[in-house]
N, C-alpha and C positions, 0 to 999 in steps of 0.2 A: 411159755418154754422161759421167758427171757425171764419174767420174776420168781420163778423155781431155780433159775439160775444164782439170782442177787440174793435171793433167800439163802441158799446154799452158802455163798461170799460171804455176807451177815454172819451167819452163822457160825461160822469158821472161827469168824475173826472176833469176833464176842466169845467163842469158846476158849480160842487161844489165849487173849487179854482175862480172861478170868480163872484160869491156869495158875498165868502168872503172877496174876494181882493176891490169890489165895497161897502159890506158895513161896512167896515173899512177903506176906504178913502172916502165916505160917512161921516163916523163921525169924521175922522181927518178935514175934509174941512167943513161942517158944525157943 
């Protein structure tokens, strides 16, 4: 249960970070 929560939080942070990186990278490139 604890590992599932940790993986969920880590996945959420990685997803948010990836979205922001993609957004800023796309704005800089295009």
